[in-house]
C-alpha positions in Angstrom: -39.0 85.6 152.2 -38.7 81.7 152.2 -38.4 80.1 148.8 -41.6 78.0 149.2 -43.6 81.4 149.8 -42.1 82.9 146.5 -43.1 80.0 144.5 -46.7 79.9 145.8 -47.0 83.6 145.0 -45.9 83.1 141.4 -47.7 80.1 140.0 -46.7 79.0 136.5 -49.2 78.7 133.8 -50.8 75.4 133.2 -49.0 73.4 130.5 -50.9 71.8 127.4 -49.5 69.0 125.4 -47.8 70.3 122.2 -49.7 69.4 119.0 -47.6 67.5 116.7 -46.3 69.2 113.7 -47.4 68.0 110.4 -45.6 68.0 107.2 -47.3 69.5 104.1 -47.8 66.0 102.7 -49.5 65.0 106.0 -51.7 67.9 105.8 -52.8 67.0 102.4 -53.4 63.5 103.5 -55.5 64.8 106.4 -57.5 67.0 104.2 -58.4 64.2 101.9 -59.0 61.9 105.0 -61.7 64.3 106.3 -63.3 64.4 102.9 -63.9 60.7 103.2 -61.5 59.5 100.5 -59.8 56.0 100.9 -56.2 55.6 100.6 -56.4 54.5 96.9 -58.3 57.6 96.0 -55.7 59.8 97.9 -52.9 58.1 96.0 -54.5 58.9 92.6 -55.3 62.5 93.7 -51.7 63.2 94.9 -50.0 61.2 92.1 -48.1 59.0 94.5 -48.2 55.1 95.2 -50.6 54.0 97.9 -47.6 52.8 99.9 -46.7 56.6 100.1 -50.1 57.2 101.5 -49.5 54.5 104.1 -46.3 55.9 105.0 -47.9 59.2 105.8 -50.6 57.5 107.6 -48.0 55.6 109.7 -46.2 58.9 110.5 -49.3 60.5 111.6 -50.3 57.8 113.7 -47.0 57.7 115.3 -46.9 61.6 115.9 -50.4 61.4 117.5 -49.6 58.3 119.5 -52.4 56.3 118.0 -51.5 52.5 118.4 -52.2 50.1 115.3 -55.1 48.5 116.9 -57.2 51.8 116.7 -56.4 52.5 113.1 -59.5 50.8 111.8 -61.6 52.4 114.6 -60.5 55.8 113.6 -61.4 55.2 110.0 -64.9 53.7 111.0 -65.4 56.8 113.3 -64.7 59.1 110.4 -67.1 57.3 108.1 -69.8 57.0 110.7 -69.3 60.9 111.4 -69.7 61.6 107.6 -72.9 59.6 107.2 -74.1 60.3 110.8 -77.4 61.9 109.5 -78.3 58.8 107.3 -77.8 56.6 110.3 -79.3 58.9 112.8 -76.2 59.3 114.8 -75.9 62.6 116.9 -72.6 64.5 117.0 -72.1 66.4 120.2 -68.9 68.0 118.7 -71.1 69.4 115.7 -73.8 70.5 118.3 -76.3 67.8 117.2 -78.2 65.9 119.9 
């Protein structure tokens, strides 16, 4: 059997991009971020300096390939999502239309 025929009969499964691995500290920061806390509040809760929180943010932005220009947009999106009902903003991801 020609090589081309064998390859067409044995398709490989589609590949999906691997999710970045987060450190335990990055997971704690992510949890606090999703609760709507700012970096200063996170630093107090975690008993670390604000520069430590920023360090973890930079690492997560790098891991998820989020360029610096989008950092503020991400924060705004999270705040708008948190207060979406107050502003009357629907969220398709939450099933709200």
